[in-house]
VOGU-3710 file (C-alpha; in Angstrom, 3 decimals, decimal comma):
1> mkrigiltal> 15,467/-12,811/-18,337  18,471/-11,327/-16,865  18,690/-8,455/-19,401  14,976/-7,705/-19,066  15,397/-7,372/-14,688  18,773/-5,090/-15,359  16,896/-3,097/-17,577  13,999/-2,861/-15,364  16,373/-1,578/-12,156  18,280/1,045/-14,847
11> gmlallavgv> 14,281/2,513/-15,657  13,431/2,425/-11,973  16,692/3,814/-10,833  16,251/7,051/-13,657  12,670/7,530/-12,300  13,841/7,830/-8,243  16,655/10,224/-10,352  13,601/11,873/-12,164  11,100/12,330/-8,769  14,636/13,388/-6,580
21> tgasglpgep> 15,646/16,134/-9,345  12,063/17,391/-9,833  11,134/17,361/-5,650  14,207/19,905/-5,569  12,610/22,835/-7,900  14,369/24,741/-9,897  18,277/25,740/-10,063  18,730/28,560/-7,149  14,519/27,918/-5,998  14,977/28,276/-2,483
31> ssnellcgtv> 13,803/25,728/-0,921  10,940/26,850/1,966  7,974/29,278/2,045  8,485/32,465/3,352  6,891/35,279/5,695  7,346/38,588/5,169  6,806/40,887/7,852  7,004/44,469/7,931  5,199/48,302/8,545  3,686/50,385/6,649
41> ampansathg> 1,769/54,222/6,543  -1,912/54,973/6,222  -2,830/55,620/2,503  -2,680/58,936/0,816  -6,527/60,113/0,570  -8,807/58,563/-1,685  -7,893/58,447/-5,581  -11,957/58,179/-5,578  -13,734/60,647/-8,637  -16,711/62,116/-8,906
51> kspidhptwm> -19,463/60,188/-6,464  -17,426/57,208/-7,802  -16,320/54,201/-5,364  -13,592/52,619/-7,229  -10,504/53,794/-5,936  -6,934/53,396/-7,126  -4,268/53,599/-4,266  -0,604/52,800/-5,201  0,356/53,499/-1,644  2,157/50,365/-0,108
61> svmgmeysys> 5,025/49,945/-0,158  6,843/48,345/2,538  10,394/47,021/3,407  11,220/44,760/6,451  12,233/41,599/7,422  12,298/38,091/5,992  11,234/34,396/7,356  10,954/31,039/6,683  7,523/30,140/7,164  6,127/27,178/8,621
71> gqncdnpgss> 2,689/28,102/9,670  3,447/31,148/12,507  2,422/34,591/11,549  4,334/37,573/12,499  3,444/37,612/15,797  5,583/35,380/16,314  7,841/35,313/13,147  11,542/33,557/14,901  15,011/34,336/13,802  15,427/36,108/10,378
81> ngtftwhvqh> 16,874/34,970/7,454  17,219/38,172/5,106  15,046/41,254/4,386  12,718/41,887/1,580  10,213/44,982/-0,576  7,211/45,130/-1,418  5,309/47,748/-3,647  2,087/47,643/-5,110  2,115/49,242/-8,374  -0,981/49,743/-9,489
91> ssvntqstse> -4,474/48,522/-8,008  -8,131/48,928/-8,322  -10,818/48,425/-5,252  -14,174/49,382/-5,394  -14,267/51,165/-1,347  -18,245/49,938/-0,872  -18,469/47,780/2,369  -20,538/46,054/0,603  -17,862/45,088/-2,014  -14,362/45,869/-0,935
101> rgtehgafmd> -12,780/44,127/-3,544  -10,400/44,624/-6,166  -7,141/43,618/-7,922  -3,161/44,321/-7,286  -0,205/44,499/-9,255  3,155/45,293/-7,978  6,805/44,184/-7,899  8,743/42,883/-4,989  13,013/41,358/-3,582  13,746/39,147/-1,214
111> sangmnpgnf> 16,787/37,550/0,776  15,984/33,967/-0,062  16,027/34,335/-3,297  19,163/35,996/-3,972  17,065/39,539/-3,890  16,143/39,465/-7,912  13,261/41,255/-8,775  9,654/39,542/-9,065  6,131/40,581/-9,578  2,385/39,898/-8,297
121> ngqitdwdfg> -0,748/39,710/-9,385  -4,111/39,054/-6,871  -7,538/40,308/-5,658  -7,986/42,650/-3,034  -10,516/40,919/-0,517  -10,824/43,318/1,854  -10,657/47,269/2,248  -11,425/49,119/5,686  -8,958/52,394/5,591  -11,682/55,219/6,106
131> stadpcgnrs> -13,858/53,099/7,895  -14,212/50,148/10,678  -11,857/47,255/10,671  -12,355/43,999/10,886  -11,898/42,385/13,798  -8,990/38,980/13,453  -8,148/37,793/17,045  -6,310/40,684/18,688  -5,772/42,036/15,452  -8,044/44,631/13,856
141> ryyasgqhfd> -7,635/43,808/9,486  -7,589/47,414/7,402  -6,581/45,053/4,115  -6,301/41,863/2,798  -5,394/39,906/-0,918  -4,759/36,724/-2,206  -4,699/33,293/-0,137  -5,867/32,993/2,914  -2,827/30,983/4,286  -3,258/33,710/7,672
151> ncgqpngqgn> -6,122/31,679/9,931  -7,076/35,996/10,249  -10,983/35,684/8,477  -10,093/37,420/5,044  -11,905/35,804/2,577  -9,904/33,452/0,004  -8,914/35,003/-2,982  -6,283/34,754/-6,074  -2,474/35,557/-5,620  0,245/34,716/-7,860
161> fnttqtgnsn> 3,967/35,975/-7,756  7,237/34,623/-9,600  10,467/36,093/-10,214  11,701/37,396/-13,283  14,936/36,359/-15,335  16,038/39,290/-16,329  19,880/39,580/-14,435  19,438/35,541/-13,056  22,687/33,904/-14,218  22,291/31,193/-12,353
171> nthfrgqygt> 18,555/30,023/-13,497  16,790/31,193/-10,373  13,253/31,163/-10,482  10,556/31,692/-7,816  7,009/31,138/-8,302  3,810/30,382/-6,337  0,716/31,907/-4,232  0,510/34,455/-1,402  -0,964/36,043/0,691  -0,957/39,485/2,488
181> lvyqegnegs> -2,504/41,382/5,281  -2,169/45,179/6,724  -3,411/45,082/10,590  -2,871/47,116/13,762  -3,155/45,554/17,311  -2,665/46,477/20,669  -2,224/50,008/22,733  1,750/49,723/22,028  4,331/48,525/19,915  4,866/48,981/16,116
191> cpnggstfcf> 1,132/49,505/14,804  -0,871/50,328/18,351  -4,839/50,577/17,021  -5,722/53,921/16,366  -2,024/54,918/15,089  -1,006/56,235/11,758  1,114/52,846/11,402  0,052/49,658/10,344  1,827/46,041/10,232  2,298/44,380/7,126
201> eailvrgh> 2,499/40,395/6,476  3,046/38,854/3,292  3,120/34,420/2,673  4,755/33,227/0,267  4,298/29,532/-0,832  6,240/28,035/-3,510  4,610/26,163/-5,814  4,625/25,352/-9,710
//
């Protein structure tokens, strides 16, 4: 009986060790979710052809500041913990007001992941460039993609990201879901209503 008790105790300790290891994620993985805040210029003229409403914009190239995410947005992001870059390399979207849906694919880097290269693939759920923006509290929303993490009323869609393994000497890996918004707000600041500059926000939520 004593031997069985000892083996049982050892087994429980082993399970606890596995649980702790699993909770911490893969080696070098960030322990927090991330908020990315920056600005981006208005997209170039439409790339639609003939009477087709399908556009293939590759306009979004953003640099900005990164913050540990705990439910806030870029209006009050807190103290920055690094920088990021975000670039849509290919997308396809139906620009008709009855649809405004499409897909996007691109690449990003952020400080929380050691600026290792990553990629993202998601659904475009709102597109209002060249038309009237959708109201979103004190914001005017022109573009949304991926998951509905920001309480801004945009439709929910698929949005997944992961880092590549190229050049990762310590096996770092960062993957999960994301959501983005492009908007203007107010009459002052970095991206006032009616201007040519837009605010960009992305939320990265870690997961496996």
